[in-house]
C-alpha positions as CSV (number, residue, x, y, z in Angstrom):
1,M,-25.5,-68.5,-15.8
2,N,-22.5,-69.8,-14.1
3,R,-23.4,-71.4,-10.8
4,E,-21.8,-74.0,-8.6
5,V,-23.0,-76.7,-6.3
6,S,-20.3,-77.4,-3.8
7,D,-19.8,-79.8,-0.8
8,L,-23.5,-80.1,0.0
9,H,-24.3,-82.0,3.2
10,A,-20.6,-82.6,3.8
11,K,-21.2,-83.6,7.4
12,V,-24.2,-85.9,7.0
13,A,-23.6,-89.6,7.3
14,M,-23.7,-91.5,4.0
15,R,-26.5,-94.1,3.6
16,T,-25.5,-97.5,2.3
17,I,-27.9,-97.0,-0.6
18,A,-25.6,-94.4,-2.1
19,S,-22.9,-96.8,-3.0
20,Y,-24.9,-99.6,-4.6
21,L,-28.1,-98.9,-6.4
22,T,-30.1,-101.2,-8.6
23,R,-33.6,-101.6,-10.1
24,A,-36.0,-104.2,-8.8
25,S,-34.9,-106.7,-11.4
26,N,-32.7,-107.2,-14.4
27,R,-35.8,-107.1,-16.7
28,L,-36.8,-103.7,-15.4
29,H,-33.2,-102.5,-15.7
30,E,-33.0,-103.7,-19.3
31,R,-36.3,-101.9,-20.1
32,Y,-34.9,-98.7,-18.5
33,V,-31.8,-98.9,-20.7
34,R,-33.9,-99.5,-23.8
35,E,-36.1,-96.5,-23.1
36,A,-33.3,-94.1,-22.3
37,S,-32.2,-92.3,-25.5
38,H,-28.6,-91.2,-24.7
39,F,-26.6,-89.1,-27.2
40,L,-22.9,-88.4,-27.0
41,L,-22.3,-84.8,-27.9
42,A,-19.1,-83.0,-29.0
43,G,-20.1,-79.8,-27.2
44,Y,-22.9,-77.9,-25.5
45,S,-23.8,-74.3,-26.2
46,E,-24.4,-71.7,-23.5
47,Q,-28.1,-71.8,-24.4
48,G,-28.1,-75.5,-23.4
49,T,-28.6,-76.7,-27.0
50,P,-26.5,-79.7,-28.1
51,S,-24.1,-78.6,-30.8
52,K,-23.4,-81.8,-32.7
53,K,-23.1,-85.5,-32.2
54,A,-19.5,-86.6,-31.3
55,K,-17.7,-89.0,-33.5
56,A,-15.1,-89.9,-30.8
57,T,-14.1,-93.5,-30.7
58,L,-12.6,-95.5,-27.9
59,G,-8.9,-95.4,-28.6
60,D,-6.0,-96.8,-26.7
61,I,-6.4,-95.6,-23.1
62,V,-3.9,-96.7,-20.5
63,F,-2.9,-95.8,-17.0
64,T,0.7,-95.8,-16.0
65,E,2.6,-95.2,-12.7
66,K,2.8,-91.5,-13.7
67,D,-0.9,-91.3,-13.2
68,T,-0.6,-92.3,-9.5
69,R,2.2,-90.0,-8.5
70,E,0.0,-87.5,-6.8
71,V,-2.1,-90.1,-5.0
72,H,-1.3,-90.7,-1.3
73,W,-0.9,-94.4,-0.4
74,P,-2.2,-96.6,1.0
75,H,-5.8,-95.7,0.1
76,N,-9.2,-97.3,-0.7
77,D,-10.9,-94.0,-1.3
78,A,-14.0,-93.5,-3.4
79,L,-13.5,-91.8,-6.7
80,V,-15.2,-88.4,-6.4
81,V,-15.1,-85.9,-9.2
82,Q,-16.8,-82.7,-10.4
83,A,-18.7,-82.0,-13.6
84,R,-21.1,-79.6,-15.2
85,I,-24.8,-80.5,-15.1
86,E,-27.3,-78.2,-16.7
87,N,-24.7,-75.5,-16.9
88,V,-24.0,-75.7,-13.2
89,E,-20.6,-76.9,-11.8
90,V,-21.4,-79.7,-9.4
91,R,-18.9,-81.1,-7.0
92,R,-18.9,-84.3,-4.9
93,I,-20.0,-86.6,-7.7
94,M,-19.3,-90.2,-6.7
95,V,-18.3,-92.5,-9.5
96,G,-20.5,-95.5,-8.5
97,T,-19.4,-98.6,-10.5
98,G,-21.9,-100.6,-8.4
99,S,-24.8,-98.4,-9.4
100,S,-27.1,-99.4,-12.3
101,V,-28.7,-95.9,-12.3
102,N,-27.6,-92.3,-12.1
103,V,-28.8,-90.5,-9.0
104,M,-29.1,-86.9,-8.0
105,Y,-29.9,-86.2,-4.3
106,R,-32.8,-83.8,-3.6
107,G,-30.5,-81.3,-1.8
108,C,-28.5,-80.9,-5.0
109,F,-31.6,-80.8,-7.1
110,D,-33.0,-77.9,-5.1
111,Q,-29.8,-76.0,-4.9
112,M,-29.5,-76.1,-8.7
113,G,-32.9,-74.3,-8.9
114,L,-34.7,-77.2,-10.6
115,G,-38.4,-77.7,-10.2
116,L,-40.6,-80.7,-9.4
117,D,-42.7,-79.8,-12.5
118,Q,-39.6,-80.9,-14.6
119,L,-39.7,-84.4,-13.2
120,M,-41.0,-87.5,-15.0
121,A,-42.6,-90.3,-13.0
122,S,-40.3,-93.0,-11.7
123,P,-42.4,-95.3,-9.4
124,E,-40.0,-98.3,-9.3
125,P,-38.0,-98.4,-6.1
126,L,-34.3,-98.7,-5.8
127,Y,-32.6,-101.4,-3.7
128,S,-29.2,-101.4,-1.9
129,F,-27.2,-104.5,-1.2
130,T,-28.7,-104.6,2.3
131,G,-32.2,-104.8,0.8
132,D,-33.2,-101.3,1.8
133,A,-35.6,-99.7,-0.7
134,V,-36.3,-96.1,-1.6
135,T,-38.7,-94.7,-4.1
136,P,-37.4,-91.9,-6.3
137,T,-39.1,-88.5,-6.2
138,G,-39.0,-88.7,-10.0
139,C,-36.6,-88.7,-13.0
140,I,-35.1,-85.8,-14.9
141,R,-33.0,-85.7,-18.1
142,L,-30.1,-83.2,-18.0
143,P,-26.9,-82.5,-19.9
144,L,-23.8,-83.9,-18.2
145,R,-20.5,-82.5,-19.3
146,I,-17.1,-83.8,-18.3
147,G,-13.5,-82.8,-19.0
148,D,-11.8,-79.5,-19.7
149,L,-12.2,-76.9,-22.5
150,D,-9.9,-78.9,-24.9
151,H,-11.1,-82.4,-24.1
152,Q,-14.7,-82.6,-23.1
153,A,-17.8,-84.7,-23.8
154,T,-21.4,-84.0,-23.1
155,I,-24.3,-86.4,-22.9
156,M,-28.0,-86.2,-22.1
157,M,-28.5,-88.3,-19.1
158,D,-31.4,-89.4,-16.9
159,F,-31.0,-88.8,-13.2
160,L,-33.3,-90.4,-10.5
161,I,-34.0,-87.9,-7.7
162,I,-33.6,-89.4,-4.3
163,N,-34.8,-87.5,-1.2
164,C,-32.4,-88.8,1.6
165,P,-29.2,-87.4,3.2
166,S,-25.9,-88.1,1.5
167,V,-22.3,-86.8,1.6
168,Y,-22.5,-86.7,-2.2
169,N,-24.6,-84.6,-4.6
170,V,-24.7,-87.1,-7.4
171,V,-23.9,-90.8,-8.0
172,M,-22.7,-91.3,-11.6
173,G,-23.7,-94.9,-12.3
174,R,-22.9,-97.3,-15.1
175,P,-25.3,-95.8,-17.7
176,A,-23.2,-92.6,-17.8
177,M,-19.9,-94.6,-17.7
178,N,-20.9,-96.8,-20.6
179,D,-22.4,-94.0,-22.8
180,L,-19.3,-91.9,-22.2
181,N,-16.9,-94.8,-22.7
182,L,-15.2,-94.0,-19.4
183,V,-12.1,-95.9,-18.4
184,I,-11.7,-95.8,-14.6
185,S,-8.7,-96.4,-12.4
186,T,-9.6,-96.5,-8.7
187,K,-5.8,-96.8,-8.0
188,A,-5.0,-93.6,-9.7
189,L,-8.3,-92.0,-8.7
190,A,-8.9,-90.9,-12.3
191,I,-11.1,-91.3,-15.3
192,K,-10.0,-91.2,-18.9
193,F,-12.2,-91.0,-22.0
194,S,-12.1,-90.4,-25.7
195,T,-13.0,-87.0,-27.3
196,P,-12.8,-85.7,-30.9
197,N,-9.6,-83.9,-29.7
198,G,-7.9,-86.8,-28.0
199,I,-8.0,-88.4,-24.6
200,G,-9.6,-86.5,-21.7
201,C,-8.9,-87.0,-18.0
202,M,-10.7,-86.2,-14.8
203,R,-9.0,-86.7,-11.4
204,G,-10.7,-87.3,-8.1
């Protein structure tokens, strides 16, 4: 099935909690990381079954002035990309370097046709830098695939489901960035990463 989640809630004001998300304490976050079993995959079949574990290593990844040629200056824009989650093309994924968790907003969750019976419990609240707290609806593990046909990587990733308005569908936090060995340039509004076939690139 080839579906797409596009610019969901594009006119809804973004809440501060979307740009900086953290667990209640470093201890809880460390426990969350230990319990999450993330596997980097070389591909993902149409049936949703991981094909094989990737053997990609972090090679020399650099950004040059060439990478910024199509970027309009000056800017301090957020890096927003699209990726395939659970065989659905999802747009408006914010790359949240300040977020210690991966988040999917409830509107996106519903539009993807996912059910509440697929959720695992996640009672620990998330806090923004203003101190606002929100309790996730639950947690779900889904395949996240980035890149194009020739240079792609897929990983099984936990997403916390948040039921509040946002201009984004997903916040891709540090767990995804670290497990995929992403190298990010906010200046170039781009992400580069290693794959078995060479260096992949996603642009915002």
